[in-house]
C-alpha positions as CSV (number, residue, x, y, z in Angstrom):
1,T,0.0,0.2,-0.2
2,D,1.0,3.7,0.1
3,F,0.8,3.7,4.0
4,D,4.6,4.1,4.6
5,L,5.2,7.0,2.1
6,S,2.2,8.8,2.9
7,Q,3.2,8.6,6.6
8,H,6.8,9.7,5.6
9,S,5.4,12.5,3.4
10,E,3.0,13.8,6.3
11,F,5.7,13.9,9.1
12,S,8.6,15.0,7.0
13,G,6.6,17.7,5.3
14,K,8.2,16.6,1.6
15,K,5.8,15.5,-1.0
16,L,6.7,12.1,-1.9
17,E,4.1,11.9,-5.0
18,Y,4.9,10.8,-8.2
19,F,3.7,12.5,-11.4
20,D,2.4,10.6,-14.4
21,P,2.7,12.7,-17.5
22,Q,0.4,10.4,-19.6
23,S,-2.5,10.6,-17.4
24,Q,-1.5,14.1,-15.7
25,E,-2.0,12.4,-12.2
26,R,-0.3,12.5,-9.3
27,Y,-0.3,9.6,-6.8
28,I,1.8,8.1,-3.9
29,P,3.4,5.0,-5.3
30,Y,3.1,1.6,-3.4
31,V,6.0,0.4,-1.6
32,I,6.9,-3.3,-1.8
33,E,9.7,-4.1,0.9
34,T,11.1,-7.4,0.5
35,S,13.3,-8.8,3.1
36,I,15.0,-12.1,4.3
37,G,16.7,-13.2,7.2
38,L,17.8,-16.2,8.9
39,D,14.8,-16.5,11.1
40,R,12.6,-16.6,8.2
41,C,14.7,-19.3,6.4
42,I,14.6,-21.4,9.7
43,M,10.9,-20.8,10.1
44,M,10.1,-21.7,6.4
45,T,12.3,-25.2,6.8
46,L,10.7,-26.2,10.2
47,S,7.2,-25.5,8.6
48,D,7.9,-27.7,5.6
49,A,9.4,-30.2,7.7
50,Y,6.5,-30.4,10.4
51,H,3.9,-33.1,9.7
52,E,1.2,-34.8,11.8
53,E,-0.1,-38.3,10.8
54,E,-2.3,-40.6,12.3
55,V,-0.8,-44.3,13.1
56,K,-3.0,-46.8,14.5
57,G,-5.5,-44.3,15.7
58,E,-2.8,-42.1,17.4
59,K,-1.5,-38.6,16.2
60,R,2.1,-38.9,15.2
61,T,3.9,-35.4,15.1
62,V,7.3,-35.9,13.1
63,L,9.9,-33.5,12.0
64,K,11.0,-34.7,8.6
65,L,14.1,-32.8,8.3
66,H,16.8,-33.9,5.7
67,P,19.3,-36.2,7.8
68,K,22.0,-33.5,7.2
69,L,19.9,-30.8,8.9
70,A,18.7,-33.0,11.7
71,P,20.0,-31.6,15.3
72,V,20.6,-35.5,16.1
73,T,21.3,-38.1,13.3
74,V,20.9,-41.3,15.2
75,G,19.1,-42.1,18.4
76,I,20.4,-45.4,20.3
77,F,18.3,-47.3,22.8
78,P,18.8,-50.3,24.8
79,L,15.4,-52.1,25.0
80,T,15.6,-52.5,28.4
81,K,18.0,-50.9,31.2
82,K,19.6,-54.3,31.7
83,P,23.3,-53.7,32.0
84,E,24.2,-56.1,29.3
85,L,22.3,-54.2,26.5
86,A,23.2,-50.7,28.0
87,E,27.0,-51.7,27.5
88,V,26.4,-52.7,24.0
89,A,24.4,-49.5,23.3
90,L,27.1,-47.6,25.0
91,K,29.9,-48.9,22.8
92,L,27.8,-48.6,19.7
93,K,27.4,-44.7,20.8
94,E,30.9,-44.3,21.2
95,E,31.6,-45.6,17.7
96,L,29.3,-43.6,16.0
97,N,29.9,-40.5,17.7
98,D,32.9,-39.7,15.6
99,L,30.5,-40.2,12.3
100,F,27.1,-38.6,13.7
101,K,25.4,-36.4,16.2
102,V,24.2,-39.4,18.5
103,E,21.7,-39.2,21.3
104,Y,21.5,-42.2,23.9
105,D,18.1,-42.4,25.6
106,V,17.0,-44.9,28.1
107,K,13.8,-43.3,29.5
108,G,10.1,-44.6,29.0
109,S,9.0,-47.2,26.5
110,I,10.7,-47.8,23.3
111,G,7.7,-46.6,21.4
112,K,7.7,-43.4,23.5
113,R,11.5,-42.9,22.8
114,Y,10.9,-43.2,19.0
115,R,8.0,-40.6,19.0
116,R,10.2,-38.3,21.2
117,L,13.1,-38.5,18.4
118,D,10.5,-38.3,15.7
119,E,9.4,-34.9,17.0
120,A,13.1,-33.7,17.3
121,G,13.8,-35.1,13.5
122,T,16.0,-37.6,14.3
123,P,16.0,-39.7,11.0
124,Y,17.2,-43.0,12.4
125,C,17.0,-45.0,15.6
126,L,18.9,-47.9,16.6
127,T,17.5,-50.5,19.1
128,V,19.8,-53.0,21.0
129,D,17.9,-55.9,22.2
130,F,18.4,-59.3,23.5
131,D,18.8,-60.8,20.2
132,T,21.8,-58.4,19.5
133,L,23.7,-60.5,22.3
134,E,23.3,-63.4,20.1
135,D,23.6,-62.2,16.4
136,Q,25.4,-58.9,16.8
137,C,22.7,-57.1,15.0
138,V,20.7,-54.0,15.9
139,T,17.1,-52.8,14.8
140,L,17.2,-49.9,12.6
141,R,13.9,-47.7,12.5
142,D,13.6,-44.9,9.6
143,R,11.8,-42.1,11.0
144,D,10.0,-41.3,7.7
145,S,8.7,-44.7,6.9
146,M,8.8,-46.2,10.3
147,E,10.1,-49.4,8.7
148,Q,12.5,-51.5,10.7
149,K,15.3,-53.6,9.8
150,R,17.9,-55.9,11.2
151,I,21.6,-54.5,10.6
152,S,25.1,-55.9,11.7
153,L,26.8,-53.8,14.3
154,S,29.9,-53.9,12.0
155,E,28.0,-52.3,9.2
156,V,25.6,-49.4,11.0
157,G,28.0,-46.7,10.3
158,G,28.3,-47.4,6.4
159,Y,24.6,-48.1,6.2
160,I,23.4,-44.8,7.8
161,N,25.9,-42.9,5.5
162,K,24.7,-44.5,2.6
163,A,21.1,-43.8,3.7
164,I,22.0,-40.2,4.1
165,A,23.5,-39.9,1.0
166,N,20.4,-41.4,-0.8
167,Y,17.9,-39.6,1.2
168,K,14.4,-38.7,-0.4
169,R,11.7,-37.5,1.8
170,V,8.9,-39.7,1.7
């Protein structure tokens, strides 16, 4: 609108009108002020990534950030607080800390831990369970598809790196 220039004209005492020689009219032009800042870019990214879905009759809130933008790349959960599971999970956390931003979580049920990290935008979660002690594999859960698969402990880092490189939002 012409609000900005009209107000400026009124308080400065200067005429800020434009004279159109063809129509022989004077008018105050509209001003379009474009601006961009980091806060707007971040808000746009968060708004685009925010999703609410219904899964098994419950609302699921998920922040589908690209894995390279996610504040945490991998969540690691021992299925229970048993020392033997925690030991494997903490060792895995130590190994992956050099490659990714990793969060270790033991609070609440496994489902609640998944939901918490879904809301935070964490793309991959690894669960250390009792089978891990036998087969040296963990369950990897993908945030966007919620699919789970068993992966060898020795292949986890490479698998996640490849998944990040090939990421396409579902």
